[in-house]
Backbone bond lengths (Angstrom), bond angles and torsions (degrees), N, CA, C in turn:
res aa  C-N    CA-C-N  psi(-1)  N-CA   C-N-CA  omega(-1)  CA-C   N-CA-C  phi
1 X - - - 1.447 - - 1.512 112.00 -
2 X 1.249 119.84 121.08 1.426 123.95 -178.37 1.636 113.01 -75.08
3 X 1.232 112.36 139.66 1.497 116.01 172.81 1.523 113.23 -99.25
4 X 1.408 106.33 122.17 1.462 120.00 -176.86 1.461 111.99 -103.89
5 X 1.271 127.21 126.49 1.385 133.72 177.11 1.577 112.56 -121.28
6 X 1.281 117.27 122.77 1.532 120.78 169.59 1.400 106.65 -108.69
7 X 1.377 117.52 121.47 1.379 121.26 -178.61 1.564 111.09 -135.96
8 X 1.370 117.68 161.40 1.399 121.51 175.58 1.586 110.79 -67.63
9 X 1.368 118.79 140.93 1.412 117.42 174.36 1.566 112.32 -74.29
10 X 1.250 115.42 140.32 1.412 122.13 -178.59 1.567 110.22 -105.19
11 X 1.262 117.37 163.00 1.519 121.09 173.82 1.481 112.06 -47.74
12 X 1.307 116.76 -41.27 1.403 121.26 -178.47 1.547 113.93 -71.68
13 X 1.330 115.37 -2.87 1.528 120.02 177.55 1.509 109.73 -102.47
14 X 1.278 119.09 15.75 1.513 119.14 -178.42 1.477 109.99 -64.41
15 X 1.368 118.30 -42.99 1.507 118.47 179.30 1.430 112.84 -62.44
16 X 1.366 118.24 -42.44 1.509 122.36 178.55 1.559 107.22 -66.17
17 X 1.234 118.00 -42.46 1.477 119.51 -177.12 1.553 110.22 -63.86
18 X 1.339 117.95 -39.17 1.450 119.26 178.20 1.586 109.23 -68.46
19 X 1.321 116.05 -37.30 1.469 118.30 176.26 1.523 114.71 -59.77
20 X 1.353 114.08 -43.00 1.424 122.61 177.19 1.582 111.31 -70.17
21 X 1.321 119.83 -36.13 1.435 120.49 173.36 1.401 111.54 -63.42
22 X 1.478 119.63 -40.22 1.436 119.97 -178.39 1.623 105.86 -67.63
23 X 1.267 120.66 -36.33 1.379 124.68 178.21 1.525 114.15 -57.55
24 X 1.331 113.20 -43.02 1.417 122.19 175.17 1.559 111.79 -65.69
25 X 1.318 116.60 -44.64 1.455 120.87 175.87 1.414 113.82 -60.18
26 X 1.324 120.52 -38.35 1.511 121.97 179.19 1.501 106.67 -69.94
27 X 1.298 119.32 -40.75 1.490 120.57 178.57 1.553 111.18 -59.24
28 X 1.261 112.38 -40.48 1.495 118.47 -178.80 1.536 114.25 -86.76
29 X 1.392 116.73 7.38 1.470 121.55 -179.45 1.548 113.40 57.94
30 X 1.413 112.47 36.62 1.376 116.66 -176.50 1.587 110.67 -128.59
31 X 1.393 116.88 21.15 1.383 122.06 -171.94 1.589 111.27 -54.58
32 X 1.432 115.15 -32.94 1.440 120.19 -177.52 1.490 110.13 -69.22
33 X 1.314 124.65 -10.60 1.413 126.44 177.63 1.487 118.12 -88.67
34 X 1.376 113.22 -10.69 1.461 114.79 -175.34 1.558 111.87 -82.16
35 X 1.286 116.82 112.19 1.423 120.84 174.47 1.547 113.44 -118.49
36 X 1.289 112.44 10.88 1.528 117.93 176.68 1.518 108.83 -63.59
37 X 1.336 116.37 151.00 1.393 120.13 175.12 1.572 111.97 -122.74
38 X 1.272 116.10 158.25 1.474 120.35 176.01 1.545 107.88 -54.69
39 X 1.330 117.47 -51.11 1.507 121.42 -176.27 1.555 107.81 -54.82
40 X 1.348 123.22 -45.65 1.403 127.54 177.68 1.530 112.97 -57.36
41 X 1.363 113.51 -47.08 1.510 116.02 -177.98 1.557 109.17 -67.52
42 X 1.297 115.36 -41.74 1.475 117.68 -178.02 1.554 107.11 -64.02
43 X 1.273 119.51 -43.67 1.420 121.79 175.12 1.516 114.74 -51.96
44 X 1.331 115.47 -47.22 1.454 119.50 178.17 1.513 113.78 -69.87
45 X 1.288 117.45 -45.06 1.417 120.27 173.70 1.508 119.66 -56.30
46 X 1.406 112.73 -37.36 1.477 121.24 175.59 1.497 115.26 -87.85
47 X 1.318 120.02 -0.03 1.472 121.84 -174.53 1.518 107.62 -65.49
48 X 1.300 113.17 153.76 1.561 121.06 -178.40 1.610 106.04 -66.45
49 X 1.282 115.61 -45.05 1.573 119.71 174.74 1.496 105.96 -125.33
50 X 1.327 114.45 79.68 1.563 115.94 177.44 1.552 113.35 -60.46
51 X 1.260 113.98 144.15 1.490 117.69 174.94 1.520 106.80 -85.02
52 X 1.331 118.84 -41.57 1.487 122.92 -178.47 1.541 108.63 -101.03
53 X 1.270 113.67 144.97 1.456 125.36 172.94 1.487 110.57 -125.11
54 X 1.366 116.35 156.21 1.424 119.54 177.48 1.478 114.10 -144.02
55 X 1.280 118.72 150.54 1.398 127.96 177.77 1.539 107.10 -116.67
56 X 1.415 115.03 139.37 1.373 116.19 177.84 1.567 106.99 -114.23
57 X 1.248 120.15 138.65 1.400 122.24 178.35 1.541 107.71 -108.95
58 X 1.356 113.01 127.11 1.503 118.03 -179.74 1.571 110.20 -121.16
59 X 1.359 117.83 129.06 1.393 117.92 179.51 1.556 105.36 -113.35
60 X 1.303 116.43 119.14 1.513 123.06 -179.55 1.509 109.92 57.63
61 X 1.424 110.97 38.60 1.517 115.95 176.26 1.575 113.56 81.94
62 X 1.237 119.05 -1.74 1.480 119.04 179.57 1.475 109.76 -109.25
63 X 1.381 121.41 144.80 1.441 120.82 173.77 1.563 112.97 -55.56
64 X 1.353 113.82 134.20 1.490 117.82 174.05 1.509 116.25 -125.66
65 X 1.325 116.77 -13.60 1.440 118.12 179.10 1.579 111.09 171.52
66 X 1.315 116.28 -178.55 1.358 121.88 -175.92 1.604 112.98 -155.41
67 X 1.222 114.66 156.64 1.536 119.03 171.17 1.586 102.93 -132.43
68 X 1.377 112.41 136.77 1.451 119.89 174.67 1.446 106.42 -117.39
69 X 1.329 117.93 132.84 1.448 120.24 -175.59 1.593 114.72 -146.38
70 X 1.209 118.43 164.74 1.481 120.59 173.05 1.525 109.41 -150.09
71 X 1.309 115.41 170.30 1.458 121.23 179.62 1.531 112.78 -101.34
72 X 1.248 117.44 132.92 1.450 123.85 177.52 1.448 107.32 -119.51
73 X 1.360 120.55 -165.22 1.478 127.00 -177.88 1.454 110.40 -141.05
74 X 1.337 116.29 133.58 1.499 119.06 176.28 1.581 104.55 -101.41
75 X 1.337 113.22 131.60 1.397 116.70 179.46 1.551 111.13 -80.20
76 X 1.338 114.17 -25.32 1.456 118.78 179.46 1.499 113.06 -74.78
77 X 1.283 115.59 -36.89 1.451 123.31 177.33 1.529 114.66 -86.10
78 X 1.322 113.95 -23.48 1.524 123.41 -171.66 1.532 106.57 52.05
79 X 1.340 115.60 51.19 1.372 121.23 178.23 1.601 108.25 -149.13
80 X 1.325 116.41 162.12 1.367 125.16 173.85 1.478 109.08 -63.94
81 X 1.319 116.42 153.12 1.516 120.82 164.74 1.475 107.76 -130.86
82 X 1.336 113.77 167.11 1.466 117.35 176.79 1.533 103.62 -118.09
83 X 1.329 111.08 126.29 1.545 119.77 178.52 1.508 108.11 -106.55
84 X 1.294 115.14 119.88 1.427 123.88 175.60 1.506 109.52 -86.06
85 X 1.293 116.54 104.11 1.506 123.06 -175.57 1.569 106.89 -77.03
86 X 1.278 121.71 -45.84 1.448 121.02 176.82 1.522 108.78 -148.94
87 X 1.326 114.42 147.00 1.467 123.34 169.65 1.550 103.59 -137.21
88 X 1.310 116.56 134.26 1.466 125.13 -176.68 1.465 114.50 -148.40
89 X 1.310 119.51 130.35 1.458 118.97 177.95 1.579 102.03 -122.90
90 X 1.313 116.52 133.72 1.425 120.22 -177.90 1.482 105.99 -62.87
91 X 1.433 113.13 146.99 1.500 121.39 -174.20 1.587 109.65 -53.43
92 X 1.326 121.36 -47.54 1.355 120.54 177.78 1.489 123.50 -63.70
93 X 1.337 113.91 -8.03 1.472 122.98 -179.30 1.513 116.57 -110.23
94 X 1.331 114.00 5.84 1.421 123.21 -169.97 1.623 104.81 -78.04
95 X 1.381 110.07 162.73 1.495 117.12 175.15 1.574 110.91 65.29
96 X 1.321 115.73 23.88 1.487 118.13 173.49 1.574 112.51 -123.47
97 X 1.279 115.39 22.04 1.447 122.31 179.56 1.448 118.40 75.46
98 X 1.330 120.65 15.05 1.475 127.12 -175.31 1.526 111.69 -71.20
99 X 1.388 114.62 -40.87 1.455 121.34 -179.11 1.566 107.52 -67.98
100 X 1.299 118.05 -42.25 1.483 124.10 179.81 1.612 107.52 -65.08
101 X 1.310 117.20 -46.13 1.456 119.53 -179.85 1.523 110.94 -62.76
102 X 1.335 115.38 -37.58 1.510 116.09 175.94 1.581 111.06 -62.38
103 X 1.258 116.79 -44.80 1.425 123.42 178.42 1.506 116.27 -62.54
104 X 1.381 114.23 -43.93 1.428 121.37 172.56 1.598 111.34 -57.10
105 X 1.290 115.03 -41.87 1.478 116.65 176.24 1.409 114.17 -68.71
106 X 1.279 117.20 -35.00 1.504 121.29 178.84 1.565 107.12 -69.89
107 X 1.324 120.01 -35.17 1.473 122.46 -179.45 1.603 107.83 -69.62
108 X 1.380 110.57 -42.81 1.549 111.50 174.74 1.535 113.16 -59.08
109 X 1.312 117.85 -40.70 1.501 119.71 -179.52 1.551 106.21 -68.32
110 X 1.343 118.65 -40.60 1.508 119.04 -177.30 1.517 107.58 -63.00
111 X 1.298 120.51 -44.05 1.395 125.73 -179.36 1.625 109.79 -59.34
112 X 1.335 109.70 -47.32 1.466 113.89 -179.82 1.547 117.40 -64.28
113 X 1.349 112.32 -22.40 1.500 117.87 179.36 1.622 108.31 -93.83
114 X 1.314 117.65 -0.84 1.447 119.47 -177.07 1.539 113.03 75.17
115 X 1.270 118.63 31.12 1.442 121.37 -172.20 1.568 104.54 -78.38
116 X 1.363 113.05 144.14 1.456 120.83 177.00 1.599 113.53 -85.91
117 X 1.380 114.93 -16.01 1.382 116.10 178.19 1.598 109.20 -170.42
118 X 1.291 113.88 167.04 1.418 129.15 172.70 1.412 107.80 -116.94
119 X 1.358 119.74 140.22 1.430 124.18 178.18 1.537 111.40 -141.39
120 X 1.259 118.07 157.63 1.452 121.84 170.93 1.636 108.30 -168.41
121 X 1.281 112.78 169.68 1.403 121.53 -178.50 1.592 108.27 -106.31
122 X 1.367 112.65 148.51 1.533 114.20 175.51 1.563 103.66 -132.56
123 X 1.251 112.92 138.37 1.441 117.76 176.35 1.521 113.57 -62.81
124 X 1.304 119.77 134.02 1.430 123.57 -179.47 1.492 116.41 -43.99
125 X 1.294 113.99 -42.70 1.576 119.36 -178.22 1.430 114.25 -79.49
126 X 1.314 122.49 -12.08 1.427 124.76 -177.16 1.473 111.40 -81.76
127 X 1.361 122.89 64.27 1.386 124.68 -179.46 1.544 114.74 -59.52
128 X 1.306 119.28 -33.57 1.408 122.12 -178.92 1.532 107.37 -60.62
129 X 1.359 117.88 -47.55 1.467 121.15 179.06 1.441 111.97 -64.05
130 X 1.345 117.90 -39.71 1.450 118.71 172.43 1.499 120.30 -57.08
131 X 1.391 112.89 -40.65 1.454 121.19 173.54 1.562 110.06 -64.24
132 X 1.278 110.87 -44.07 1.563 115.02 -177.28 1.574 110.56 -58.87
133 X 1.413 112.78 -52.70 1.405 119.28 -178.72 1.515 111.64 -58.93
134 X 1.353 118.96 -40.09 1.433 121.94 -179.98 1.485 113.85 -64.20
135 X 1.460 109.71 -31.74 1.471 111.63 179.57 1.478 114.63 -71.28
136 X 1.327 121.10 -13.35 1.433 128.28 175.81 1.473 111.52 -97.64
137 X 1.292 119.17 5.20 1.511 122.41 177.56 1.532 113.82 94.60
138 X 1.295 118.33 4.07 1.533 116.36 177.79 1.563 107.44 -82.93
139 X 1.336 113.74 147.72 1.420 120.10 -177.49 1.572 109.51 -125.44
140 X 1.347 118.69 144.18 1.370 119.54 176.49 1.530 110.84 -70.28
141 X 1.253 114.84 152.44 1.466 119.69 -175.10 1.632 106.58 -102.13
142 X 1.308 116.27 84.03 1.481 124.01 176.20 1.604 110.56 -53.15
143 X 1.285 114.95 138.35 1.380 118.12 173.25 1.545 116.56 90.80
144 X 1.340 113.49 3.59 1.441 121.01 176.53 1.491 111.48 -118.24
145 X 1.387 112.61 137.03 1.569 115.67 177.63 1.504 105.70 -125.12
146 X 1.244 119.28 131.22 1.404 126.47 179.90 1.582 108.93 -70.42
147 X 1.281 114.65 132.05 1.537 118.34 179.58 1.537 103.92 -118.47
148 X 1.319 117.70 153.09 1.370 122.99 177.88 1.580 113.89 -145.95
149 X 1.322 115.86 142.19 1.417 120.46 173.17 1.647 105.06 -117.55
150 X 1.257 114.71 116.48 1.444 120.32 177.43 1.558 109.92 -81.59
151 X 1.315 116.70 178.67 1.456 122.06 -172.49 1.581 107.86 -62.36
152 X 1.296 118.10 -34.41 1.389 120.95 179.40 1.554 112.14 -65.23
153 X 1.353 114.73 -44.22 1.516 118.80 -179.89 1.559 107.45 -69.49
154 X 1.276 120.32 -32.73 1.473 121.97 179.08 1.528 105.24 -69.90
155 X 1.323 123.45 -45.14 1.337 125.19 -179.51 1.649 112.45 -64.04
156 X 1.365 117.18 -33.40 1.409 121.90 175.49 1.455 111.92 -63.66
157 X 1.306 119.88 -17.34 1.416 123.41 178.66 1.612 111.11 -93.49
158 X 1.269 111.47 7.35 1.512 119.78 -179.39 1.446 118.62 92.19
159 X 1.226 119.80 17.59 1.471 126.83 178.38 1.410 116.11 -123.52
160 X 1.277 113.65 95.44 1.512 116.61 -178.68 1.567 108.86 -122.61
161 X 1.220 111.26 76.39 1.553 116.64 175.87 1.420 113.95 -83.96
162 X 1.284 119.53 151.59 1.516 119.33 175.48 1.476 109.04 -75.64
163 X 1.355 115.47 149.73 1.470 120.72 177.11 1.536 108.22 -63.18
164 X 1.321 115.20 151.02 1.451 119.86 177.86 1.527 110.52 -86.22
């Protein structure tokens, strides 16, 4: 029987978290977009009031996956929400309930914070993830399209601040 532990990421996990983020980016064919550094992750994990939070999944004492999330706010519900930025399970650790365990822990944290909902985005081509999330009761939000302004678009509006 395998021992699964889901725990909060610590400052000392910054290198591991970056490695897992890079693994996710490779899986999503977006490795070229990862510019995060270990120092940036450590600073956020160690911040007095961190914006981002992360969970690490360990299977038999070895890293198996992670979830990175933050809290947002719903104007319609007038309540906090939990936004799951990324969830990733290493290929060799899949099909062992790790993704489900991460989402269960996120749901526990959302409930403890009085959140009205949890949300996340799924790549259109990732039908396995879509099926997995549906099996847990999540539903796609038809009629919504994600929009993004990157640093260049923000700068084009006249705001070119240096990164912290």
